[in-house]
C-alpha positions as CSV (number, residue, x, y, z in Angstrom):
1,M,0.1,0.1,0.2
2,N,0.9,3.6,-0.9
3,P,2.1,5.8,1.9
4,F,-0.5,8.3,1.0
5,A,-3.0,5.3,1.0
6,Q,-1.7,4.1,4.5
7,A,-2.3,7.9,6.4
8,I,-5.8,7.9,4.4
9,A,-6.4,4.1,5.9
10,A,-6.2,5.4,9.2
11,L,-7.7,8.1,9.5
12,W,-10.6,6.0,8.4
13,L,-9.7,3.6,11.5
14,M,-9.9,5.6,13.4
15,I,-13.5,6.7,13.3
16,P,-14.5,4.8,16.4
17,A,-11.6,6.1,18.5
18,Y,-12.9,9.5,17.5
19,L,-16.5,9.6,17.2
20,P,-16.5,8.4,21.7
21,N,-15.1,11.5,22.8
22,S,-17.8,14.2,20.7
23,A,-20.9,11.7,21.4
24,A,-20.2,11.3,25.2
25,V,-20.3,15.5,25.0
26,V,-23.8,14.7,23.4
27,F,-25.3,11.9,25.8
28,H,-23.3,13.3,28.4
29,G,-25.6,11.9,31.6
30,K,-25.9,13.3,34.8
31,T,-23.7,10.6,37.3
32,P,-20.4,11.5,37.2
33,I,-17.6,8.1,37.0
34,D,-16.8,8.9,39.9
35,F,-19.6,9.2,42.2
36,G,-18.4,12.9,43.0
37,K,-15.3,11.6,44.8
38,N,-12.2,12.6,45.7
39,F,-8.9,10.8,45.3
40,V,-5.9,10.7,47.4
41,D,-4.7,14.4,47.1
42,G,-8.3,16.1,48.0
43,R,-8.8,16.4,44.4
44,R,-11.5,14.7,41.9
45,I,-11.3,11.3,40.2
46,L,-12.2,12.8,37.2
47,G,-15.1,15.9,37.5
48,N,-18.5,16.0,36.9
49,G,-17.4,16.5,32.8
50,K,-16.8,12.2,33.3
51,T,-20.9,10.6,33.2
52,W,-21.8,7.3,32.9
53,R,-24.3,8.2,30.2
54,G,-21.2,10.2,28.1
55,F,-19.1,7.1,29.1
56,F,-20.9,4.6,27.3
57,G,-23.1,6.9,24.8
58,G,-19.4,7.5,23.2
59,A,-18.3,4.1,23.0
60,L,-21.3,2.8,22.3
61,S,-22.1,5.1,19.3
62,G,-18.1,4.7,18.1
63,I,-19.3,0.9,17.8
64,L,-22.0,1.9,15.5
65,A,-20.7,4.2,13.1
66,G,-17.5,1.4,13.1
67,T,-19.5,-1.1,12.1
68,I,-21.7,1.4,9.5
69,Q,-17.9,2.4,8.1
70,N,-17.4,-1.9,7.8
71,Y,-20.3,-1.9,5.5
72,L,-19.1,0.9,3.3
73,S,-15.6,-0.6,3.2
74,L,-17.2,-3.5,0.9
75,I,-18.7,-0.9,-1.9
76,L,-15.0,1.5,-1.3
77,P,-11.5,1.3,-2.4
78,Q,-10.1,-1.3,0.0
79,D,-6.8,0.3,0.1
80,Y,-8.0,3.8,1.0
81,F,-11.0,2.2,3.1
82,P,-10.3,-1.1,4.4
83,Q,-12.6,-3.0,6.8
84,F,-11.1,-3.6,10.8
85,S,-12.3,-7.3,9.3
86,S,-13.8,-9.7,7.3
87,N,-15.1,-11.7,10.6
88,I,-17.5,-10.5,13.2
89,Y,-14.5,-9.9,15.0
90,F,-14.9,-6.8,13.6
91,I,-17.7,-5.9,17.0
92,G,-14.4,-6.4,19.5
93,I,-11.6,-4.2,17.1
94,L,-14.3,-1.6,17.6
95,A,-15.2,-2.0,21.2
96,S,-11.1,-1.8,22.0
97,L,-11.1,1.7,19.9
98,S,-13.7,3.5,21.1
99,F,-13.6,1.8,24.7
100,G,-10.2,2.4,24.4
101,A,-10.4,6.0,23.2
102,M,-13.3,7.0,25.8
103,L,-10.7,5.3,29.3
104,G,-7.9,7.2,27.5
105,D,-10.0,10.6,27.6
106,S,-11.0,9.4,31.3
107,F,-6.9,8.6,31.8
108,G,-6.5,12.0,30.6
109,S,-8.8,13.7,32.9
110,F,-7.0,11.9,36.0
111,I,-3.9,13.6,34.8
112,K,-5.0,17.0,34.6
113,R,-7.0,16.8,38.0
114,R,-3.8,15.5,40.0
115,L,-1.5,18.4,37.7
116,G,-5.0,20.5,39.2
117,I,-6.0,21.6,36.3
118,E,-10.1,22.1,36.9
119,S,-12.6,20.2,34.3
120,G,-12.4,22.1,31.3
121,G,-9.0,23.3,31.9
122,K,-6.1,23.3,28.9
123,A,-3.7,20.2,28.9
124,F,-2.8,21.0,25.2
125,L,-1.7,17.6,23.5
126,L,-2.8,15.8,27.1
127,D,-6.2,16.5,25.9
128,Q,-6.4,15.5,22.2
129,L,-3.6,12.3,22.2
130,T,-4.3,10.5,25.3
131,F,-7.2,8.8,24.0
132,V,-5.4,8.4,21.0
133,F,-2.9,6.4,23.0
134,I,-5.0,4.0,25.2
135,A,-7.4,3.2,22.1
136,W,-4.1,1.8,20.3
137,L,-3.0,0.2,23.3
138,F,-6.4,-1.5,23.4
139,A,-6.1,-2.9,19.6
140,Y,-2.4,-3.5,20.4
141,I,-3.2,-6.1,22.9
142,F,-6.6,-7.2,22.0
143,Y,-5.8,-7.7,17.5
144,P,-1.9,-7.0,17.4
145,S,-3.0,-8.0,13.9
146,F,-5.6,-5.3,12.9
147,F,-3.4,-2.7,15.2
148,L,0.2,-3.3,12.9
149,F,-2.3,-3.6,9.5
150,A,-3.7,-0.2,10.4
151,F,-0.8,2.0,12.9
152,G,2.4,0.2,12.0
153,N,3.3,2.5,9.5
154,I,5.2,5.5,9.7
155,P,2.9,6.9,7.8
156,A,-0.3,6.4,9.7
157,I,2.0,6.9,12.8
158,V,2.4,10.5,11.5
159,T,-1.1,11.1,10.4
160,I,-2.6,10.5,13.1
161,L,-0.5,12.5,15.3
162,V,-0.5,16.2,13.4
163,I,-4.4,15.7,12.6
164,T,-5.9,14.2,16.0
165,P,-4.8,17.7,17.6
166,L,-6.0,19.8,14.9
167,V,-9.8,17.7,14.3
168,H,-9.7,17.7,18.0
169,R,-9.5,22.1,18.3
170,I,-11.8,22.0,15.5
171,V,-14.8,19.7,17.2
172,N,-15.0,21.4,20.4
173,I,-15.0,24.6,18.7
174,M,-17.7,24.0,16.9
175,A,-19.3,21.9,20.3
176,Y,-18.3,25.4,21.9
177,K,-20.6,27.3,19.0
178,M,-23.6,25.2,19.3
179,G,-24.0,25.3,22.8
180,K,-22.3,21.9,23.8
181,K,-19.3,23.0,25.6
182,S,-18.3,25.8,27.3
183,V,-15.0,26.5,26.3
184,P,-13.3,25.7,22.9
185,W,-11.1,24.5,23.3
């Protein structure tokens, strides 16, 4: 596969990890994942912005989007829009990416609270890439051959690490303008 195709394929295959964070804002619930509890340092574990409904709504949105993609791949050019898998394992791959992204986002919030950054506060690259690394970690642990196919090449890695902060910023600005977020980052 040529480097351009590898880059486009990586973006395509990251959609189930990209979508959950945006969808979580739409699904935002009332019950925080940390149930309002503080960590041993006296700060909130995650904060009010991380809710159970948002977590599961976001992850399930990623799985649904990936399922649609998997079937669209049957009619699109495979070099640019490959399937996650041609058998039922694609659901596990999607779950790894989607739940990995949501756990990565929660982990980023945990780190931000430890650094004294309040919910909604800026943390450049921590906000934009933690979810990518945890989604990749889950995919690598549970589906290593998929991970290596999708993201185990230089064009894919560079594309995701460069494009993700830009996409993250654009989506957050849009959510802010729609009144879904209180800050544009």
